[in-house]
LUMTIKOL-44179 format. One line per field, with one value per residue (C-alpha): x, y, z. Coordinates in nm, 4 decimals. Example, Ala and Ser with C-alpha at 12.3 -4.5 7.8 and 13.67 -1.06 7.14 Angstrom:
BEGIN
X: (1.2300, 1.3670)
Y: (-0.4500, -0.1060)
Z: (0.7800, 0.7140)
END
This chain:
BEGIN
X: (-1.1198, -0.8427, -0.6111, -0.2934, -0.1737, 0.1282, 0.3351, 0.1775, -0.1704, -0.1240, -0.3578, -0.6211, -0.5990, -0.6186, -0.9394, -1.0854, -1.0211, -1.1968, -1.4996, -1.5192, -1.5002, -1.7740, -1.9979, -1.9438, -2.0191, -2.3307, -2.4672, -2.4450, -2.5614, -2.8557, -2.6552, -2.7269, -2.3860, -2.4997, -2.4233, -2.0743, -1.9961, -2.1133, -1.8976, -1.5928, -1.6548, -1.6524, -1.3239, -1.1871, -1.2787, -1.1103, -0.7907, -0.7794, -0.8068, -0.5324, -0.2965, -0.3513, -0.3152, 0.0380, 0.1867, 0.5547, 0.6692, 0.8026, 0.4576, 0.3101, 0.5686, 0.4369, 0.0783, 0.1724, 0.3112, 0.0265, -0.0480, -0.4250, -0.4167, -0.6235, -0.4056, -0.4215, -0.6484, -0.8939, -0.9195, -0.9439, -1.2322, -1.4091, -1.3744, -1.3716, -1.6537, -1.6036, -1.2288, -1.0233, -0.6605, -0.4143, -0.0854, 0.2597, 0.5120, 0.5104, 0.8790, 0.9843, 0.7022, 0.4558, 0.5181, 0.2564, 0.3811, 0.1848, -0.1865, -0.2874, -0.5769, -0.8917, -1.2181, -1.4779, -1.4736, -1.7838, -1.8990, -1.5575, -1.3390, -0.9947, -0.6670, -0.5449, -0.2080, -0.1681, 0.1333, 0.0159, 0.2180, -0.0009, -0.1730, -0.0958, 0.2646, 0.2208, 0.0804, 0.3492, 0.6197, 0.4511, 0.4076, 0.7563, 0.6108, 0.5100, 0.8690, 0.8435, 1.0850, 1.1576, 0.8798, 0.6357, 0.7486, 0.7369, 0.3862, 0.2926, 0.4368, 0.2427, -0.0801, 0.0004, 0.0422, -0.2882, -0.4520, -0.3165, -0.4216, -0.7830, -0.7834, -0.8421, -0.7190, -0.4813, -0.5316, -0.2248, -0.2253, 0.1215, 0.2333, 0.5908, 0.9049, 1.0978, 1.1835, 1.3271, 1.7010, 1.8157, 2.0795, 1.8250, 1.6302, 1.9490, 2.0305, 1.6853, 1.7287, 1.5669, 1.7054, 1.6210, 1.2672, 1.1970, 1.3626, 1.1568, 0.8385, 0.9306, 0.9971, 0.6659, 0.4592, 0.6055, 0.4637, 0.1311, -0.1597, -0.4108, -0.4725, -0.2799, -0.3735, -0.1514, -0.2659, -0.0107, -0.2080, 0.0720, 0.4439, 0.5846, 0.9466, 1.2024, 1.2075, 1.0090, 0.7083, 0.7916, 0.7997, 0.4183, 0.3546, 0.4749, 0.1243, -0.0809, -0.2238, -0.0677, -0.3001, -0.1832, -0.3567, -0.3104, -0.1009, 0.0936, 0.4618, 0.6504, 1.0265, 1.3539, 1.4382, 1.3040, 1.4128, 1.6064, 1.8112, 1.8704, 1.9871, 2.2326, 2.3719, 2.4101, 2.4870, 2.6285, 2.4092, 2.1327, 1.8404, 1.8789, 1.8430, 1.5415, 1.3089, 1.5538, 1.5867, 1.2064, 1.1968, 1.4676, 1.3205, 0.9944, 0.8049, 0.4486, 0.1555, 0.1505, 0.5219, 0.4831, 0.1766, 0.3734, 0.6580, 0.4180, 0.5046, 0.1495, -0.1792, -0.4133, -0.4120, -0.7036, -0.8054, -0.8145, -1.0680, -0.9641, -0.7082, -0.6094, -0.7552, -0.7669, -1.0128, -1.2861, -1.2000, -1.5468, -1.5161, -1.1632, -1.2829, -1.5590, -1.3155, -1.0741, -1.3607, -1.4682, -1.1171, -1.0425, -1.3672, -1.3027, -0.9460, -1.0156, -1.3123, -1.0959, -0.8214, -1.0645, -1.1871, -0.8381, -0.7059, -0.4303, -0.1661, -0.2674, -0.2474, 0.1090, 0.2205, 0.0833, 0.2476, 0.5783, 0.5520, 0.4488, 0.7746, 0.9874, 0.8670, 0.9728, 1.3072, 1.4955, 1.8645, 2.0983, 2.4410, 2.7079, 3.0571, 3.1244, 3.3860)
Y: (1.8356, 1.5892, 1.4642, 1.5501, 1.6998, 1.7330, 2.0446, 2.1177, 2.0925, 2.3862, 2.6234, 2.3483, 2.2641, 2.6307, 2.6807, 2.3515, 2.4732, 2.8045, 2.6238, 2.3827, 2.6698, 2.8582, 2.5514, 2.5059, 2.8739, 2.8632, 2.5631, 2.7491, 3.0947, 3.2681, 3.3845, 3.2306, 3.1549, 2.8995, 3.1226, 3.2096, 2.8474, 2.7358, 3.0009, 2.8938, 2.5288, 2.6175, 2.8013, 2.4966, 2.2688, 2.5055, 2.5244, 2.1457, 2.0974, 2.3513, 2.1973, 1.8366, 1.9199, 2.0464, 1.7801, 1.6942, 1.3332, 1.3993, 1.5237, 1.1976, 0.9979, 1.1739, 1.0847, 0.7214, 0.7076, 0.9010, 0.7499, 0.7702, 0.6011, 0.2777, -0.0276, -0.3836, -0.5178, -0.2326, -0.3343, -0.7033, -0.6418, -0.4036, -0.6109, -0.9745, -1.1693, -1.4448, -1.3849, -1.6123, -1.5359, -1.8265, -1.8253, -1.9775, -2.0634, -2.4362, -2.4235, -2.1692, -1.9411, -1.6681, -1.3132, -1.0543, -0.8172, -1.0296, -1.0896, -1.3792, -1.6180, -1.7152, -1.5382, -1.4525, -1.1663, -1.1013, -1.4612, -1.6029, -1.7858, -1.6220, -1.6296, -1.2932, -1.1528, -0.8127, -0.6308, -0.4573, -0.1717, -0.1250, 0.1836, 0.2205, 0.2288, -0.1136, -0.2685, -0.1146, -0.2652, -0.6064, -0.5988, -0.4587, -0.1635, -0.3999, -0.5107, -0.8854, -1.1473, -1.4688, -1.6349, -1.3919, -1.4699, -1.8423, -1.7988, -1.6160, -1.8980, -2.1572, -1.9656, -1.9283, -2.3042, -2.3461, -2.1138, -2.3185, -2.6478, -2.5344, -2.3167, -1.9863, -1.6482, -1.4496, -1.0871, -0.9144, -0.5808, -0.4253, -0.1711, -0.1891, 0.0210, -0.3020, -0.6421, -0.6483, -0.5660, -0.7086, -0.9696, -1.2251, -1.2008, -1.2689, -1.5636, -1.7085, -1.6795, -1.3496, -1.3368, -1.7000, -1.6611, -1.3688, -1.5429, -1.8588, -1.6489, -1.4833, -1.8214, -1.9571, -1.6553, -1.6815, -2.0354, -2.0182, -2.1449, -1.9157, -1.5421, -1.3043, -0.9377, -0.7063, -0.3653, -0.1076, 0.0703, 0.2698, 0.2057, -0.0522, -0.0826, -0.2964, -0.6776, -0.6485, -0.5519, -0.7618, -1.0762, -1.0820, -0.8660, -1.0478, -1.0542, -1.0797, -0.7347, -0.4681, -0.1876, 0.1198, 0.3882, 0.7422, 0.8585, 0.5379, 0.4834, 0.1868, 0.1889, 0.0017, 0.1693, 0.4522, 0.8032, 0.8435, 0.5314, 0.6516, 0.9863, 0.8084, 0.5995, 0.8806, 1.1824, 0.9942, 1.1913, 1.1131, 1.1709, 1.5446, 1.4906, 1.2589, 1.5021, 1.5064, 1.1294, 1.0929, 1.2949, 1.0809, 0.7484, 0.8151, 0.6298, 0.7579, 0.5866, 0.8014, 0.7329, 0.3590, 0.3419, 0.5141, 0.2629, -0.0321, -0.1553, -0.1176, -0.1714, 0.0848, 0.3880, 0.3866, 0.7466, 0.8508, 1.0842, 1.4494, 1.4778, 1.1115, 0.7722, 0.8581, 1.1434, 0.9082, 0.5398, 0.4146, 0.5744, 0.4354, 0.0839, 0.1165, 0.2222, -0.0580, -0.3084, -0.1982, -0.2166, -0.5481, -0.7020, -0.5931, -0.7249, -1.0458, -1.1343, -1.0863, -1.3095, -1.5788, -1.6200, -1.6967, -2.0432, -2.1471, -2.1685, -1.8279, -1.6839, -1.8094, -1.6942, -1.3425, -1.3212, -1.4272, -1.1725, -0.9008, -0.9219, -0.9753, -0.6354, -0.4459, -0.2703, -0.1289, -0.1405, -0.0725, -0.1873, 0.0342, 0.1737, 0.4558, 0.7014)
Z: (1.2805, 1.2027, 1.4758, 1.2884, 0.9625, 0.7371, 0.6717, 0.3328, 0.4900, 0.7325, 0.5489, 0.5261, 0.8956, 0.9984, 0.7999, 0.9283, 1.2843, 1.2169, 1.0701, 1.3638, 1.6120, 1.4265, 1.4294, 1.8021, 1.8666, 1.6438, 1.8361, 2.1664, 2.0543, 1.8893, 1.5869, 1.2463, 1.0983, 0.8409, 0.5419, 0.6681, 0.7441, 0.4003, 0.2355, 0.4357, 0.3512, -0.0203, 0.0312, 0.2138, -0.0755, -0.3204, -0.1118, -0.0765, -0.4510, -0.5175, -0.2605, -0.3711, -0.7396, -0.6754, -0.4501, -0.4873, -0.4745, -0.1243, -0.0186, -0.1467, 0.0508, 0.3630, 0.2692, 0.2063, 0.5617, 0.7269, 1.0683, 1.0156, 0.6751, 0.6527, 0.6927, 0.5612, 0.8342, 0.7688, 0.4023, 0.4927, 0.7338, 0.4940, 0.1762, 0.2845, 0.4456, 0.7042, 0.6992, 0.9212, 1.0010, 0.9981, 1.1861, 1.1707, 0.9001, 0.9714, 1.0619, 1.3234, 1.4336, 1.3456, 1.2231, 1.3291, 1.0560, 0.8060, 0.8498, 0.6267, 0.5977, 0.4090, 0.3383, 0.0748, -0.1725, -0.3820, -0.3354, -0.4287, -0.1733, -0.1580, 0.0297, 0.1562, 0.2645, 0.4297, 0.5716, 0.8877, 1.0393, 1.3472, 1.4838, 1.8529, 1.9742, 2.1335, 1.8158, 1.5962, 1.8129, 1.8178, 1.4380, 1.3832, 1.1882, 0.9059, 0.8395, 0.7916, 0.9219, 0.7274, 0.9273, 0.7669, 0.4128, 0.4860, 0.6292, 0.3106, 0.1011, 0.3004, 0.2354, -0.1354, -0.1634, 0.0192, -0.2346, -0.5247, -0.3657, -0.3324, -0.6465, -0.4686, -0.6008, -0.3804, -0.2762, -0.1352, 0.0500, 0.0446, 0.3050, 0.4328, 0.4263, 0.3619, 0.5028, 0.8541, 0.8227, 1.1563, 1.2320, 1.3495, 1.0228, 0.8274, 1.0506, 0.9811, 0.6036, 0.5029, 0.1483, 0.0778, 0.2172, -0.0196, -0.3159, -0.2613, -0.2539, -0.5828, -0.7433, -0.6159, -0.7237, -1.0746, -1.1006, -0.9135, -1.1209, -0.9508, -1.0034, -0.7788, -0.7356, -0.5295, -0.4040, -0.2837, -0.0104, 0.1554, 0.1288, -0.1085, -0.0100, -0.1939, -0.1696, 0.1513, -0.0597, -0.3647, -0.1495, -0.1548, -0.4621, -0.7747, -0.9185, -1.2365, -1.1641, -0.9419, -0.8342, -0.6458, -0.4464, -0.5747, -0.2790, -0.2172, -0.3017, -0.4507, -0.4931, -0.4596, -0.1273, 0.0938, -0.0126, 0.3142, 0.2365, -0.1192, 0.0199, 0.2492, -0.0372, -0.2919, -0.0718, 0.2291, 0.4665, 0.7166, 0.4825, 0.4222, 0.0463, 0.0771, -0.1115, -0.4047, -0.3874, -0.3998, -0.7208, -0.8774, -0.7684, -0.9567, -0.6848, -0.7145, -0.8831, -1.1986, -1.2580, -1.2152, -1.4368, -1.7139, -1.6680, -1.6897, -1.3406, -1.2116, -1.3933, -1.2391, -1.0114, -0.7680, -0.7002, -0.3350, -0.1713, -0.1614, 0.1187, 0.1099, 0.1980, 0.5693, 0.5035, 0.3812, 0.4415, 0.3398, -0.0032, -0.0347, 0.0465, -0.2133, -0.4864, -0.4016, -0.4042, -0.7533, -0.8968, -0.7294, -0.8495, -1.2073, -1.2264, -1.0372, -1.2580, -1.5691, -1.4297, -1.3158, -1.6750, -1.8051, -1.8770, -1.6312, -1.9037, -2.0396, -1.6888, -1.6440, -1.9877, -1.9362, -1.5943, -1.7476, -2.0278, -1.7836, -1.5910, -1.9022, -2.0267, -1.7141, -1.7402, -2.0387, -2.1099, -2.3973, -2.5048, -2.6524, -2.6245, -2.3804, -2.5056)
END
């Protein structure tokens, strides 16, 4: 039985509890309940499919933020061999919100970047819930330059509600740190693949995600600002209209694939990535291997030109007279 669930999962959790109780009772009694348990498990699978086929965008926002969802360090440890984390921005300090370093993926040396929210209360506080300070973006930039120097592709795991919005971050040059990262990523002569594994919030996410290929998990989100913030801006409330804002923001993977902002949706196990992390890691590995191998075969000039054209295509506008 899962440790926690979301509101739309109530019927699923209730049935899971019944099945677990029956299994416990069957283990300690003489009754043969195998047939009943099997029947209930089939019902559970059917209910899960029905619920997850009819998720709203706000439901998916909840899944993207699920506390049991695998985080960047989980993917790094599962996908990369001999990974070694590097610290410091070479100027002011280190930012625990970004885990970055070197490792091997499928026999290829790589540089990795991963926004880590943390799992326990203590770790979340120390990592600032994945909201990076300027030191984190400068650390990321230092590692990107290292990747280019030694001709290593970059793998970026994105999971943040946004860059840290505090006074200290502004004093240390938050906007400039993100802008410098964007400028650098536009010019890097090595492949860069970004994977949205949870939340992809605003410039906080984009600061390590301007990539040749952007992949996104099925129940992740990627948008200009969190729905609660959008609700506050448009309705001047405290997030009461966040579900409506989520619908308007078009922030889920299927929306972004249709807009051409991402390149592939990686399907999650039924119930979400947290229900079967091993299967999730396997699917991410397959997608990452496929895209990275394609990019590695490209000429450096072709790589840069395609990256340039990719971002020139995003966004549509029109000119005209408003009566």
